[in-house]
C-alpha positions as MATLAB code, in Angstrom:
seq = 'XXXXXXXXXXXXXXXXXXXXXXXXXXXXXXXXXXXXXXXXXXXXXXXXXXXXXXXXXXXXXXXXXXXXXXXXXXXXXXXXXXXXXXXXXXXXXXXXXXXXXXXXXXXXXXXXXXXXXXXXXXXXXXXXXXXXXXXXXXXXXXXXXXXXXXXXXXXXXXXXXXXXXXXXXXXXXXXXXXXXXXXXXXXXXXXXXXXXXXXXXXXXXXXXXXXXXXXXXXXXXXXXXXXXXXXXXXXXXXXXXXXXXXXXXXXXXXXXXXXXXXXXXXXXXXXXXXXXXXXXXXXXXXXXXXXXXXXXXXXXXXXXXXXXXXXXXXXXXXXXXXXXXXXXXXXXXXXXXXXXXXXX';
ca = [
     -13.712    1.713  -18.684;
     -10.531    1.006  -20.590;
      -7.560    0.388  -18.310;
      -3.853    0.208  -19.066;
      -1.261   -1.296  -16.747;
       2.415   -0.410  -17.008;
       4.813   -2.716  -15.191;
       2.850   -5.955  -15.330;
       5.903   -8.199  -15.028;
       6.344   -7.553  -11.285;
       4.334   -9.102   -8.469;
       2.217   -5.974   -8.011;
       1.443   -5.836  -11.720;
       0.552   -9.517  -11.709;
      -1.929   -8.902   -8.888;
      -3.456   -6.015  -10.842;
      -4.147   -8.398  -13.727;
      -5.707  -10.922  -11.332;
      -8.046   -8.286   -9.872;
      -8.893   -6.432  -13.080;
      -9.566   -9.632  -15.051;
     -12.806  -10.097  -13.092;
     -13.659   -6.448  -12.438;
     -17.189   -5.652  -13.682;
     -16.383   -2.108  -14.886;
     -12.644   -1.869  -15.539;
     -11.495   -3.738  -18.657;
      -7.816   -4.376  -19.326;
      -7.260   -2.619  -22.636;
      -3.480   -2.924  -22.755;
      -0.492   -4.026  -20.711;
       2.933   -2.509  -20.996;
       6.539   -2.979  -20.031;
       9.565   -0.755  -20.097;
      11.491   -3.766  -21.418;
      11.118   -5.913  -24.553;
       7.731   -6.880  -25.948;
       6.676  -10.432  -25.028;
       3.552  -12.416  -24.121;
       2.543  -11.937  -20.497;
       2.561  -15.724  -20.140;
       6.348  -15.660  -20.577;
       6.512  -13.914  -17.195;
       3.423  -15.478  -15.629;
       2.742  -18.979  -17.017;
      -0.233  -19.329  -14.649;
      -2.132  -16.961  -16.972;
      -1.952  -19.422  -19.891;
      -5.403  -19.924  -21.357;
      -6.802  -17.228  -19.061;
      -5.229  -13.925  -20.077;
      -2.756  -13.918  -22.940;
      -2.212  -10.329  -24.012;
       1.218   -9.253  -25.227;
       3.241   -6.663  -23.367;
       4.035   -3.633  -25.500;
       6.309   -0.664  -24.986;
       4.837    2.041  -22.778;
       4.000    5.078  -24.911;
       2.185    7.660  -22.729;
       0.807    9.558  -25.739;
      -0.867    6.462  -27.185;
      -2.016    5.136  -23.805;
      -3.610    8.477  -22.876;
      -5.530    8.504  -26.176;
      -6.792    4.928  -25.865;
      -7.349    4.347  -22.125;
      -9.352    6.058  -19.380;
      -7.178    4.933  -16.468;
      -3.580    3.795  -16.100;
      -1.906    1.973  -13.221;
       1.846    2.522  -12.827;
       3.328   -0.619  -11.267;
       6.875    0.295  -12.159;
       9.804    0.942   -9.790;
      10.634    4.316   -8.274;
      12.328    6.643  -10.745;
      10.523    4.946  -13.660;
       7.044    5.687  -12.283;
       7.891    9.306  -11.611;
       8.946    9.915  -15.196;
       5.789    8.225  -16.467;
       3.622   10.298  -14.102;
       5.213   13.457  -15.524;
       4.492   12.228  -19.060;
       0.810   11.619  -18.234;
       0.411   14.859  -16.292;
      -2.128   17.186  -17.886;
      -3.518   14.502  -20.192;
      -7.112   13.282  -20.087;
      -6.429   10.077  -18.167;
      -6.587    9.009  -14.525;
      -3.315    7.795  -13.000;
      -2.737    5.578   -9.964;
       0.965    5.229   -9.110;
       2.027    2.277   -6.948;
       5.611    3.522   -6.451;
       6.931    5.976   -3.869;
       7.687    8.733   -6.358;
       4.653   10.918   -5.642;
       4.065   10.307   -1.925;
       6.429   12.767   -0.248;
       5.283   16.373   -0.386;
       8.156   18.051    1.439;
      10.970   19.138   -0.845;
      14.264   17.357   -0.229;
      12.806   14.289    1.511;
      12.571   12.161   -1.627;
      16.229   12.733   -2.497;
      17.252   11.994    1.103;
      15.354    8.720    1.474;
      15.091    7.342   -2.077;
      18.435    8.653   -3.370;
      16.896    9.635   -6.731;
      16.118   12.859   -8.542;
      12.559   13.913   -7.566;
       9.540   14.336   -9.803;
       8.525   17.851  -10.837;
       7.054   19.550   -7.748;
       3.953   20.626   -9.678;
       3.112   16.963  -10.347;
       3.736   15.981   -6.723;
       1.424   18.734   -5.462;
      -1.326   17.413   -7.737;
      -1.054   13.864   -6.354;
      -3.522   12.783   -3.659;
      -2.215   10.345   -1.054;
      -4.426    7.292   -1.527;
      -4.953    5.974    1.992;
      -8.458    4.920    1.004;
     -10.171    4.845    4.397;
      -8.893    8.273    5.461;
      -8.540   10.360    2.295;
     -11.676    9.256    0.446;
     -13.055   12.746   -0.198;
      -9.821   13.930   -1.816;
      -9.503   10.723   -3.845;
     -13.021   11.195   -5.261;
     -11.906   14.294   -7.154;
      -8.372   13.209   -8.009;
      -6.844   12.618  -11.424;
      -3.539   11.481   -9.922;
      -3.266    9.217   -6.868;
      -0.102    8.225   -5.019;
      -0.888    4.738   -3.735;
       0.561    4.243   -0.223;
       3.399    1.834    0.466;
       2.737   -1.564    2.003;
       4.343   -0.895    5.392;
       2.733    2.564    5.693;
      -0.706    1.119    4.898;
      -0.538   -1.431    7.715;
       1.029    1.078   10.100;
      -1.202    4.078    9.394;
      -4.470    2.129    9.437;
      -3.359    0.723   12.788;
      -2.408    4.094   14.273;
      -4.973    6.383   12.698;
      -7.904    6.285   15.167;
      -5.810    7.072   18.249;
      -3.513    9.500   16.431;
      -6.372   11.456   14.854;
      -8.168   11.573   18.220;
      -5.092   13.105   19.895;
      -4.767   10.202   22.323;
      -1.092    9.417   21.644;
       1.861   10.855   23.547;
       3.924   12.541   20.812;
       7.221   10.901   21.736;
       8.168    7.267   21.579;
       6.023    5.667   18.852;
       7.695    2.375   17.932;
       6.750    0.286   14.888;
       8.164   -3.229   14.601;
       7.193   -4.522   11.133;
       7.712   -7.837    9.335;
       7.150   -8.704    5.694;
       7.138  -11.722    3.428;
       9.803  -11.831    0.733;
       7.455  -10.857   -2.133;
       7.755   -7.322   -0.774;
      11.299   -7.269   -2.124;
      10.020   -7.805   -5.673;
      10.953  -10.320   -8.352;
      14.556   -9.240   -8.840;
      16.974  -11.873   -7.610;
      19.286  -10.832   -4.790;
      21.345  -12.709   -2.258;
      19.150  -11.407    0.550;
      15.916  -12.964   -0.699;
      17.344  -16.227   -2.042;
      15.799  -19.390   -0.592;
      19.006  -20.523    1.107;
      19.324  -17.135    2.813;
      15.700  -16.752    3.937;
      14.545  -20.283    4.720;
      14.606  -20.900    8.505;
      15.798  -17.320    8.932;
      14.519  -13.966   10.206;
      16.427  -10.791    9.369;
      16.219   -7.074   10.104;
      17.091   -4.678    7.277;
      17.391   -0.939    6.578;
      17.720   -0.275   10.306;
      16.290    3.186   11.075;
      16.642    4.176    7.423;
      13.725    2.622    5.574;
      12.326    4.904    2.842;
       8.784    4.504    4.227;
       9.651    6.389    7.432;
       8.962    9.912    6.061;
       5.747    8.706    4.392;
       4.392    7.442    7.718;
       5.594   10.541    9.559;
       4.031   12.869    6.980;
       0.562   11.381    7.429;
       0.812   11.129   11.221;
       1.643   14.828   11.411;
      -1.438   15.674    9.360;
      -3.495   14.010   12.098;
      -1.429   15.383   14.982;
       1.378   17.808   14.208;
       2.889   17.252   17.666;
       3.866   13.642   16.930;
       7.651   13.408   17.095;
       9.884   11.325   14.776;
       8.966    7.660   14.960;
      11.127    4.581   15.404;
      10.362    2.233   12.512;
      12.198   -0.983   11.674;
      11.524   -3.756    9.201;
      12.261   -7.463    9.025;
      12.072  -10.153    6.356;
      10.446  -13.419    7.384;
      10.359  -16.682    5.394;
       6.824  -16.408    4.029;
       5.765  -15.377    0.530;
       3.285  -12.624    1.293;
       1.931  -10.705    4.251;
       2.882   -7.894    6.628;
       2.478   -7.662   10.382;
       3.116   -4.300   12.023;
       3.290   -4.410   15.822;
       2.995   -0.838   17.066;
       3.625    0.542   20.558;
       2.277    3.918   21.712;
       1.929    5.601   25.090;
      -1.605    6.816   25.705;
      -2.261   10.301   27.093;
      -4.967    9.083   29.423;
      -6.044    5.869   31.088;
      -8.202    3.758   28.803;
      -9.382    0.172   28.936;
      -8.768   -2.135   25.982;
     -12.533   -2.308   25.442;
     -12.727    1.479   25.109;
      -9.994    1.563   22.479;
     -11.648   -1.270   20.561;
     -14.938    0.648   20.611;
     -13.148    3.703   19.215;
     -11.663    1.649   16.354;
     -14.915   -0.131   15.547;
     -16.766    3.169   15.431;
     -14.099    4.732   13.209;
     -14.014    1.846   10.737;
     -17.642    0.660   10.797;
     -18.320    2.075    7.311;
     -15.025    0.820    5.866;
     -15.485   -2.743    4.619;
     -11.807   -3.629    4.308;
     -10.767   -2.873    7.897;
     -11.747   -5.536   10.441;
     -11.206   -4.811   14.125;
     -10.889   -7.882   16.349;
     -12.725   -8.365   19.618;
     -10.853   -8.121   22.918;
      -8.282  -10.888   23.386;
      -8.163  -11.710   19.653;
      -5.189  -10.842   17.438;
      -4.826  -11.306   13.670;
      -2.221  -13.292   11.763;
      -1.051  -12.667    8.205;
      -2.583  -15.862    6.826;
      -6.040  -14.585    7.769;
      -5.804  -11.793    5.160;
      -3.806  -13.634    2.472;
      -4.976  -12.906   -1.067;
      -7.467  -10.277    0.119;
      -7.766   -6.514    0.477;
      -8.431   -6.665    4.226;
      -6.503   -5.006    7.020;
      -7.132   -6.786   10.336;
      -6.346   -5.016   13.613;
      -5.975   -6.302   17.174;
      -5.591   -4.054   20.232;
      -4.429   -4.336   23.823;
      -3.827   -1.720   26.535;
      -1.272   -2.722   29.154;
      -2.732   -1.262   32.364;
       0.681   -1.497   34.077;
       2.365    0.858   31.623;
      -0.495    2.732   29.941;
       0.932    1.573   26.631;
      -1.275    0.513   23.717;
      -0.117   -2.383   21.536;
      -1.598   -2.400   18.024;
      -1.272   -5.432   15.743;
      -2.082   -4.659   12.108;
      -1.855   -7.226    9.287;
      -2.298   -6.960    5.521;
      -1.366   -8.818    2.365;
       1.472   -6.646    1.071;
       0.575   -7.312   -2.583;
      -3.127   -6.596   -2.098;
      -4.058   -3.963    0.508;
      -0.391   -2.949    0.420;
      -0.295   -2.486   -3.367;
      -2.647   -3.684   -6.133;
      -5.785   -4.112   -4.024;
      -5.659   -0.616   -2.574;
      -4.812    0.754   -6.042;
      -8.036   -0.710   -7.452;
      -9.943    0.443   -4.357;
      -8.695    3.974   -5.058;
      -9.636    3.700   -8.739;
     -13.137    2.638   -7.686;
     -13.401    5.707   -5.442;
     -12.079    8.002   -8.201;
     -14.867    6.817  -10.489;
     -17.737    6.865   -8.008;
     -17.953    3.074   -7.842;
     -18.586    0.862   -4.846;
     -15.255    0.524   -2.996;
     -15.493   -3.263   -2.864;
     -16.132   -3.675   -6.594;
     -13.808   -6.330   -8.005;
     -12.182   -6.799   -4.592;
     -14.687   -8.833   -2.619;
     -12.369  -11.842   -2.187;
     -12.523  -14.262    0.684;
      -8.961  -14.618    2.071;
      -7.057  -17.772    1.085;
      -6.854  -20.079    4.091;
      -4.884  -22.050    5.110;
];
């Protein structure tokens, strides 16, 4: 299959090239930028002698004629306009931005502060949480790839939320991310001198991923009340850890909750549930498409602590995007993604 990638100069786009370069079915036909034309090696010198295509201007008409599938790895606002341009054309689209994720009118403007995409396009988009929306993804032409924080959070919460085991009030998500999640653009906040030996909270109670998480939780259990969700930057390059606290509706042992999770995810190769007393760290999923989950029920309080880790650029972006493209085309989910994590 011929694949085009728009937005290959960012970290997510760079990871798409890394994955697709060795994919047995998807072949990179063209790479595109919304900026000036230049060799990809000007942005990513590590591709010298490996992959040396030239970035060209993104022309949806031409791309739709030449390619079977396009990944949009461009920022919000840009991706939405491109999705509208591809809408109705004979090409599959996987969008890595947040432009197509929120179904409720008015939420995108409130949280992203941009003009929304045409509602007809948004309604066509399938939310690509691979392990939970597989049947819808199979028949989709347009997939809204989940955000990195929502992926870690929702995979961690899903089994107990979908089973109706969570008290609707008081879900707290305490999430941390490496600085690659902020993208390649230089800002004071992600400069080395600001982040090294530092640990900082940001977007307190106003992160744009809040409504995305809430939207999916309410599909599993409409009684779940607004969540508390806060994010932190930590001085590592890549990785997310979401530590989630929920009150259980009934008394359960840790072993029972672990059994529930292992049963739910036993046919999903990229979710690994740890045994009792074991908890994942971000380095254990680095460079891979895995989500690792650890669980503990505090018998004193009846509160479940969920620890969910992913690589934000892989399962939180490019890896899940390729996983969704595999599902869309009836391929094995793991195709092109069967990487052993990089350790140490």
